[in-house]
C-alpha positions as CSV (number, residue, x, y, z in Angstrom):
1,M,-54.5,27.6,103.5
2,R,-57.0,25.2,103.2
3,I,-59.5,26.8,99.5
4,L,-61.9,25.5,98.0
5,V,-62.3,25.8,94.8
6,L,-65.6,25.8,92.5
7,G,-65.3,24.4,89.4
8,A,-62.5,22.4,87.6
9,G,-62.6,24.4,83.6
10,V,-59.6,25.7,82.2
11,V,-59.8,28.3,85.4
12,G,-60.5,26.8,87.9
13,T,-58.0,24.2,86.9
14,A,-55.4,26.6,87.0
15,A,-56.5,28.6,89.8
16,A,-56.0,25.0,91.4
17,Y,-52.7,24.3,90.7
18,Y,-51.3,28.1,91.7
19,L,-53.2,28.1,94.7
20,A,-51.4,24.2,95.3
21,S,-48.0,25.0,93.8
22,D,-47.7,28.1,96.3
23,G,-48.4,25.4,99.5
24,H,-51.6,25.8,99.9
25,E,-53.9,23.0,100.6
26,V,-56.7,22.7,97.9
27,T,-60.3,20.9,97.0
28,V,-61.9,21.5,93.8
29,I,-65.2,21.1,93.2
30,E,-67.3,19.7,89.6
31,R,-70.6,19.3,89.5
32,H,-69.4,17.4,85.3
33,P,-68.5,14.4,85.5
34,A,-65.1,15.4,84.5
35,A,-63.4,18.4,83.7
36,A,-63.4,20.6,81.3
37,R,-67.1,19.9,80.7
38,G,-69.0,23.2,81.1
39,T,-67.7,26.2,79.7
40,S,-64.8,25.5,78.9
41,Q,-65.7,23.1,77.0
42,S,-67.7,25.5,74.6
43,N,-65.1,27.9,74.4
44,A,-63.1,28.6,71.1
45,G,-60.3,26.4,72.5
46,L,-57.5,29.6,71.5
47,V,-55.1,31.8,73.3
48,S,-55.3,35.0,71.0
49,P,-53.4,37.6,71.9
50,G,-53.9,38.3,67.6
51,D,-57.5,38.6,69.3
52,A,-56.7,41.0,71.8
53,T,-58.6,44.4,70.7
54,A,-61.6,45.6,73.0
55,W,-64.6,44.9,71.9
56,A,-66.6,47.9,73.4
57,S,-65.6,50.6,70.6
58,P,-66.9,53.1,68.2
59,A,-67.5,50.3,66.3
60,A,-69.4,47.8,68.2
61,L,-71.6,51.3,69.3
62,K,-72.7,51.3,65.8
63,T,-73.3,47.2,66.6
64,F,-74.7,47.6,70.0
65,L,-77.9,49.6,68.0
66,R,-78.2,48.3,65.0
67,A,-78.3,44.7,67.4
68,L,-81.8,46.1,68.7
69,Y,-83.4,45.4,65.7
70,N,-82.2,43.2,64.1
71,H,-81.2,39.7,66.0
72,D,-78.8,38.5,63.6
73,L,-75.4,40.0,64.3
74,G,-73.2,38.5,66.5
75,I,-74.3,40.8,69.6
76,K,-77.1,39.7,70.9
77,V,-79.0,43.0,72.6
78,R,-83.3,42.2,74.3
79,L,-84.8,45.4,75.0
80,R,-86.6,44.7,78.9
81,F,-87.3,46.5,81.6
82,D,-83.7,45.7,84.5
83,P,-82.2,47.9,86.0
84,Y,-78.7,45.7,85.4
85,F,-79.4,45.5,81.8
86,F,-79.0,49.2,81.3
87,A,-76.7,49.6,84.1
88,W,-74.2,47.0,82.4
89,S,-74.7,49.0,79.2
90,L,-73.9,52.6,80.1
91,R,-70.7,51.0,81.4
92,F,-70.0,49.2,78.2
93,L,-70.9,52.7,75.8
94,R,-69.0,54.9,78.1
95,Q,-66.3,52.2,77.4
96,C,-66.9,53.1,73.3
97,T,-64.5,56.0,72.2
98,Q,-61.3,55.8,70.5
99,A,-58.8,56.8,73.4
100,R,-60.9,53.8,76.1
101,L,-60.5,51.1,72.8
102,R,-57.0,52.0,73.1
103,A,-57.0,51.2,77.3
104,N,-58.6,48.7,77.3
105,T,-56.5,46.9,74.1
106,D,-53.7,48.2,76.1
107,I,-54.6,45.7,79.1
108,K,-55.8,43.2,77.0
109,L,-52.8,42.8,75.3
110,R,-50.0,42.1,77.8
111,L,-53.2,40.1,79.6
112,A,-53.3,37.6,76.4
113,L,-49.7,37.7,76.3
114,Y,-49.4,36.7,80.3
115,S,-51.8,34.3,79.7
116,R,-50.8,32.4,76.7
117,G,-46.8,32.5,78.5
118,C,-49.0,30.6,81.8
119,I,-50.3,27.8,80.1
120,N,-47.8,27.1,78.0
121,A,-46.0,27.2,81.0
122,I,-48.4,24.9,83.4
123,S,-48.2,22.3,80.6
124,A,-44.8,22.0,79.9
125,D,-43.9,21.7,84.0
126,T,-47.1,20.0,84.0
127,G,-46.7,17.5,80.3
128,I,-50.1,17.6,80.4
129,H,-51.1,18.6,76.9
130,Y,-54.9,19.9,75.1
131,D,-54.5,19.6,71.8
132,E,-52.5,22.0,70.8
133,R,-51.5,23.4,68.3
134,K,-49.1,26.2,68.5
135,K,-49.4,27.0,64.5
136,G,-50.8,30.9,65.2
137,I,-54.2,32.3,64.2
138,L,-55.0,32.8,60.9
139,Y,-57.8,36.2,60.7
140,F,-58.9,37.0,56.8
141,F,-61.3,39.5,55.6
142,R,-64.4,39.5,53.1
143,S,-64.4,43.0,52.9
144,Q,-61.8,45.5,52.2
145,Q,-63.3,47.4,54.2
146,S,-63.7,45.2,57.5
147,F,-60.3,44.4,56.5
148,D,-58.7,48.1,55.7
149,T,-59.9,48.5,59.7
150,G,-59.1,44.9,61.3
151,T,-55.9,46.2,59.7
152,D,-55.9,49.4,61.6
153,N,-56.4,47.5,64.8
154,Y,-54.1,44.8,64.2
155,R,-51.2,48.0,63.4
156,Y,-52.2,48.9,66.7
157,L,-50.7,45.2,68.2
158,A,-48.1,45.8,66.0
159,E,-47.0,48.2,68.0
160,H,-47.4,47.1,70.9
161,G,-45.3,43.6,70.1
162,L,-47.2,41.7,68.6
163,P,-45.7,39.7,65.6
164,I,-48.3,40.3,63.3
165,E,-47.9,39.3,59.0
166,F,-50.4,41.8,56.7
167,V,-50.7,38.9,54.1
168,G,-52.9,38.9,50.4
169,R,-54.3,36.0,48.8
170,D,-51.7,34.2,47.9
171,R,-50.5,34.2,51.0
172,L,-53.5,33.2,52.9
173,V,-53.1,30.6,50.6
174,E,-50.3,29.5,51.1
175,L,-50.7,29.4,54.8
176,E,-54.3,27.3,55.2
177,P,-54.7,25.7,51.5
178,G,-58.1,25.3,52.5
179,L,-59.2,28.4,51.3
180,A,-58.0,28.2,48.0
181,G,-61.7,28.1,46.6
182,A,-62.5,30.9,47.9
183,K,-59.6,33.4,47.5
184,D,-61.9,36.0,45.4
185,R,-64.4,36.5,48.1
186,I,-61.4,37.2,50.7
187,A,-59.9,40.4,50.9
188,G,-56.8,39.7,52.9
189,G,-56.2,38.8,56.3
190,V,-53.3,38.7,59.1
191,Y,-51.4,35.9,59.9
192,S,-51.0,35.9,64.1
193,P,-47.5,33.2,64.0
194,I,-47.8,33.0,67.9
195,D,-51.7,32.2,68.4
196,Q,-52.5,28.6,69.5
197,T,-56.0,26.4,69.6
198,G,-56.8,23.7,71.6
199,D,-59.6,21.5,72.8
200,S,-59.6,22.5,76.7
201,S,-61.8,19.1,76.8
202,Q,-59.1,16.3,75.7
């Protein structure tokens, strides 16, 4: 079968690879002069099952409401008369329960672990490298309240198969010496040793 893939970012390139491996004739079209120069270049470059907790949660509901008037938050909400926006907002808010948080996190964690295995397999099979660093990712918390909430979420991930280490200030600095100067302003952290980082434009 002849298949056309639009976009040579991470997802488009991976899709083309799997389709070609399955015997299809694949053409990739990219509007930029090189691969991974759009959304993939602007992404954080994280391969991070440790970040698998779903966004929609009781905490996100509070943030969503605060974002209506506080524009300095990570979530930006601009009210306007847009039926698609209101429909999306209702769907999002319906997911902001503890039960849906757990159910969606289960799915997201399985997908993240599977995706991590896929990207490592592609790299091993093709010899393509993306400036990858397989040293884990350290998540740290500035306040005790955010640390307590965060560790609850990470304990759930750990119970469902993700290797996790909860770390105090000294261990934080051991893992990342650059935090030594800010040590007293950090409540604690979580280390996910199987997480990875990279640069898709490399």
